[in-house]
C-alpha positions as CSV (number, residue, x, y, z in Angstrom):
1,X,-34.4,-37.4,-25.0
2,X,-35.5,-33.9,-25.1
3,X,-39.2,-33.1,-25.0
4,X,-40.8,-30.1,-26.4
5,X,-44.3,-28.7,-25.8
6,X,-46.0,-25.5,-26.7
7,X,-49.0,-24.9,-24.6
8,X,-50.9,-21.9,-25.9
9,X,-48.0,-20.5,-27.9
10,X,-49.1,-20.3,-31.5
11,X,-46.1,-20.6,-33.7
12,X,-43.6,-21.0,-30.8
13,X,-42.1,-24.1,-29.3
14,X,-40.9,-24.5,-25.7
15,X,-37.9,-26.9,-25.3
16,X,-37.7,-29.0,-22.1
17,X,-34.6,-31.1,-21.5
18,X,-34.7,-34.2,-19.5
19,X,-31.5,-35.0,-17.6
20,X,-32.6,-38.1,-15.7
21,X,-35.8,-40.1,-15.3
22,X,-38.1,-38.5,-12.8
23,X,-41.6,-39.1,-11.6
24,X,-42.5,-35.5,-10.9
25,X,-45.8,-33.9,-11.7
26,X,-46.0,-30.3,-13.0
27,X,-49.3,-28.4,-12.8
28,X,-50.1,-25.5,-15.0
29,X,-53.2,-23.3,-14.8
30,X,-53.9,-20.9,-17.7
31,X,-56.6,-19.0,-19.5
32,X,-57.2,-18.8,-23.2
33,X,-59.4,-16.8,-25.5
34,X,-61.4,-18.5,-28.2
35,X,-64.0,-17.6,-30.8
36,X,-67.3,-19.4,-31.0
37,X,-67.1,-22.4,-33.4
38,X,-63.3,-21.8,-34.2
39,X,-60.6,-24.3,-33.4
40,X,-58.0,-23.2,-30.8
41,X,-54.7,-25.0,-30.4
42,X,-53.9,-25.5,-26.7
43,X,-50.5,-27.1,-27.1
44,X,-48.2,-29.3,-29.2
45,X,-46.1,-32.1,-27.7
46,X,-43.1,-34.1,-29.1
47,X,-40.0,-36.1,-28.1
48,X,-36.7,-35.4,-29.8
49,X,-33.2,-36.5,-28.7
50,X,-30.1,-34.3,-28.5
51,X,-28.9,-35.9,-31.7
52,X,-32.1,-34.9,-33.5
53,X,-33.8,-38.3,-33.5
54,X,-37.6,-38.4,-32.9
55,X,-38.7,-40.6,-30.1
56,X,-42.0,-42.0,-28.9
57,X,-44.7,-39.4,-28.5
58,X,-46.0,-38.6,-25.0
59,X,-49.3,-40.0,-23.8
60,X,-52.1,-37.4,-23.6
61,X,-55.1,-38.1,-21.3
62,X,-58.2,-35.9,-21.1
63,X,-59.0,-35.4,-17.4
64,X,-61.9,-33.0,-17.7
65,X,-63.8,-32.7,-20.9
66,X,-65.3,-29.3,-21.8
67,X,-69.0,-28.8,-21.0
68,X,-69.7,-26.6,-24.0
69,X,-67.4,-27.9,-26.7
70,X,-65.0,-30.6,-27.8
71,X,-61.3,-31.4,-27.0
72,X,-59.3,-33.3,-29.6
73,X,-55.9,-34.8,-29.7
74,X,-54.5,-35.0,-33.2
75,X,-51.2,-36.5,-34.6
76,X,-49.2,-34.4,-37.0
77,X,-45.8,-33.1,-37.9
78,X,-44.2,-29.7,-37.6
79,X,-42.2,-28.4,-40.6
80,X,-38.4,-28.7,-40.8
81,X,-36.8,-25.6,-39.2
82,X,-39.4,-25.3,-36.4
83,X,-37.0,-26.8,-33.9
84,X,-33.9,-24.6,-34.2
85,X,-31.3,-27.1,-33.1
86,X,-32.6,-29.7,-35.6
87,X,-33.3,-27.5,-38.6
88,X,-33.8,-30.4,-41.1
89,X,-36.0,-32.5,-38.9
90,X,-39.7,-32.8,-39.5
91,X,-40.9,-33.5,-36.0
92,X,-43.9,-35.8,-35.3
93,X,-46.1,-34.2,-32.7
94,X,-49.4,-34.5,-30.9
95,X,-51.6,-31.4,-30.7
96,X,-54.4,-30.6,-28.3
97,X,-57.3,-28.6,-29.8
98,X,-60.5,-27.0,-28.4
99,X,-63.6,-26.0,-30.3
100,X,-66.8,-24.6,-28.6
101,X,-70.3,-25.6,-29.5
102,X,-71.6,-23.5,-32.5
103,X,-73.6,-20.9,-30.4
104,X,-71.8,-21.0,-27.1
105,X,-70.3,-17.9,-25.6
106,X,-69.0,-17.7,-22.0
107,X,-66.4,-19.6,-20.0
108,X,-65.5,-23.3,-20.5
109,X,-62.9,-25.4,-18.8
110,X,-60.7,-28.3,-19.8
111,X,-58.0,-30.3,-18.1
112,X,-55.5,-32.8,-19.6
113,X,-52.3,-34.5,-18.7
114,X,-49.2,-35.2,-20.8
115,X,-47.1,-38.2,-19.6
116,X,-43.6,-38.2,-21.1
117,X,-41.5,-41.2,-21.7
118,X,-39.3,-40.4,-18.7
119,X,-42.3,-40.7,-16.4
120,X,-42.8,-36.9,-15.9
121,X,-46.4,-35.8,-16.0
122,X,-47.6,-32.3,-16.9
123,X,-51.1,-31.4,-15.9
124,X,-52.8,-28.5,-17.7
125,X,-56.1,-26.9,-16.5
126,X,-57.4,-24.2,-18.8
127,X,-60.3,-21.7,-18.5
128,X,-61.3,-20.8,-22.0
129,X,-63.1,-17.5,-22.6
130,X,-65.3,-18.0,-25.6
131,X,-66.4,-14.8,-27.4
132,X,-69.0,-14.6,-30.2
133,X,-67.7,-14.5,-33.8
134,X,-67.4,-11.1,-35.3
135,X,-70.3,-10.1,-37.5
136,X,-69.4,-9.4,-41.1
137,X,-68.9,-5.7,-41.8
138,X,-71.6,-4.1,-43.9
139,X,-70.7,-3.3,-47.5
140,X,-70.0,0.3,-48.2
141,X,-73.1,2.1,-49.4
142,X,-75.5,-0.7,-48.2
143,X,-78.7,0.5,-46.5
144,X,-79.4,-0.9,-43.0
145,X,-81.7,-3.9,-43.2
146,X,-81.4,-4.2,-47.0
147,X,-80.9,-7.6,-48.5
148,X,-78.2,-7.9,-51.1
149,X,-79.4,-10.0,-54.0
């Protein structure tokens, strides 16, 4: 089976091919930028064979929960055509998502592991830089401090 994952790559997919069962552990350390109160996709993970058959999804385990937000693992599907070598396949995936607390800004950290069906474990540790949401732009011609009724 071939696994694919896309840690921190919005709209992209990284293909990983498994030649033989291994019990190796891969560690990845990254940083990411988030906006207060907005959901950030950290990665998507799936399992697809060379002949374009979806296999069992990997097991995702949260190792370190964020102190100033929430980490969620959600099941879903990516649209046909997302995986170039299987253009008609709608791939079942698991996504890992982070969202900060409503008023938090600063640095948060999360860690999770992805255990694939061949026994390989990928560990991800992410420092997430959370910036405040942009303030809405003032309307043209509005007076400072004026309230628009």
